Wavefront OBJ file of the C-alpha trace (Angstrom):
o trace
v 0.485 27.688 0.375
v 3.748 25.885 -0.154
v 4.498 23.688 -3.119
v 3.531 20.128 -2.310
v 3.587 16.961 -4.349
v 0.347 15.898 -6.015
v -2.078 14.080 -3.716
v -1.560 10.365 -3.291
v -4.168 7.766 -4.223
v -4.789 7.296 -0.488
v -5.438 11.039 -0.154
v -7.861 10.963 -3.092
v -9.718 8.008 -1.546
v -9.717 9.740 1.817
v -11.136 12.928 0.353
v -13.886 10.940 -1.360
v -14.758 9.143 1.886
v -14.514 12.336 3.943
v -16.973 14.016 1.570
v -19.324 11.011 1.684
v -19.405 11.065 5.488
v -19.198 14.762 6.378
v -20.694 16.260 3.234
v -19.213 18.517 0.565
v -20.169 21.707 2.406
v -18.271 20.772 5.553
v -15.189 19.537 3.681
v -15.118 22.508 1.317
v -15.301 24.866 4.307
v -12.464 23.051 6.100
v -10.264 23.005 3.002
v -10.958 26.673 2.229
v -9.647 27.610 5.679
v -6.453 25.584 5.224
v -3.228 27.560 5.558
v 0.431 26.674 5.192
v 0.445 26.022 8.930
v -2.286 23.365 8.979
v -1.984 21.953 5.460
v 0.169 19.025 6.659
v -2.471 18.250 9.305
v -5.289 18.315 6.735
v -3.291 15.972 4.510
v -2.562 13.669 7.448
v -6.182 13.302 8.557
v -7.447 12.965 4.996
v -4.964 10.210 4.150
v -4.882 8.444 7.490
v -8.274 8.806 9.167
v -10.356 8.985 6.003
v -8.177 7.149 3.465
v -6.864 4.355 5.687
v -9.457 3.815 8.416
v -12.835 5.138 7.249
v -12.301 3.714 3.742
v -11.806 0.131 4.945
v -14.565 -2.296 4.000
v -14.541 -4.334 7.240
v -17.185 -2.105 8.858
v -19.941 -0.043 7.318
v -19.924 3.721 7.617
v -22.879 3.301 10.010
v -20.794 1.098 12.300
v -17.834 3.462 12.117
v -20.133 6.368 12.986
v -21.370 4.711 16.150
v -17.876 3.754 17.310
v -16.500 7.193 16.467
v -19.263 8.989 18.369
v -18.745 6.739 21.394
v -14.979 7.305 21.388
v -15.258 11.053 20.941
v -17.873 11.272 23.689
v -15.717 9.206 26.039
v -12.774 11.512 25.387
v -14.838 14.684 25.799
v -14.291 16.021 22.283
v -17.537 17.973 22.088
v -17.095 19.692 18.710
v -16.187 16.409 17.070
v -19.173 14.668 18.720
v -21.483 17.287 17.204
v -19.834 16.991 13.789
v -20.138 13.200 13.759
v -23.726 13.215 15.043
v -24.568 15.479 12.096
v -22.616 13.159 9.777
v -24.975 10.302 10.606
v -27.319 11.868 8.059
v -24.831 10.454 5.518
v -23.747 7.232 7.235
v -27.075 5.591 8.003
v -26.617 5.569 11.775
v -29.947 6.402 13.390
v -30.821 8.329 16.499
v -31.482 4.979 18.146
v -27.959 3.878 17.163
v -26.490 7.022 18.682
v -28.478 6.529 21.878
v -27.163 2.955 22.185
v -23.586 4.100 21.606
v -23.949 6.743 24.306
v -25.432 4.227 26.739
v -22.208 2.258 26.263
v -20.248 5.421 26.955
v -22.130 5.830 30.235
v -21.171 2.342 31.383
v -17.619 2.133 30.074
v -16.439 5.769 30.180
v -18.694 7.370 32.761
v -22.064 8.987 33.165
v -20.742 12.583 32.951
v -19.195 11.913 29.521
v -22.408 10.338 28.239
v -24.562 13.064 29.780
v -22.547 15.767 27.993
v -22.667 13.899 24.676
v -26.420 13.326 24.986
v -26.922 17.069 25.432
v -24.797 17.708 22.345
v -26.669 15.097 20.290
v -30.040 16.520 21.323
v -28.902 19.998 20.264
v -27.719 18.696 16.876
v -31.018 16.832 16.407
v -32.921 20.074 17.126
v -30.831 21.885 14.496
v -31.376 19.112 11.945
v -35.125 19.035 12.618
v -35.348 22.814 12.229
v -33.373 22.709 8.976
v -35.586 19.945 7.599
v -38.764 21.797 8.616
v -37.631 24.973 6.817
l 1 2 3 4 5 6 7 8 9 10 11 12 13 14 15 16 17 18 19 20 21 22 23 24 25 26 27 28 29 30 31 32 33 34 35 36 37 38 39 40 41 42 43 44 45 46 47 48 49 50 51 52 53 54 55 56 57 58 59 60 61 62 63 64 65 66 67 68 69 70 71 72 73 74 75 76 77 78 79 80 81 82 83 84 85 86 87 88 89 90 91 92 93 94 95 96 97 98 99 100 101 102 103 104 105 106 107 108 109 110 111 112 113 114 115 116 117 118 119 120 121 122 123 124 125 126 127 128 129 130 131 132 133 134
């Protein structure tokens, strides 16, 4: 990797928040796969999405989870929907919360988008239930 300046305070806060929401395992895996090519992107999302937006105190992490899932579902970003549904284990958003967010998606972004996201959420819930049963 190229020489870069030490992380900013915003980056450090973002990394802390990112870990709190997504979990150490997920973040460690993402950072371990970082190359010179995507290092600037990883820094950008850690500082901006996690350090600036997710770290704000105006909304709880639960509220941010629900909005994020709804937006990602509306935009058809399936992998990110799955990741953020799994992250609700750390944010306090419940399955009922997710269902309500996806009902909003159906009305405001379309039934096909909500239908796809509901299938993804159900699959993630099955994985979580199986992991917890093991």
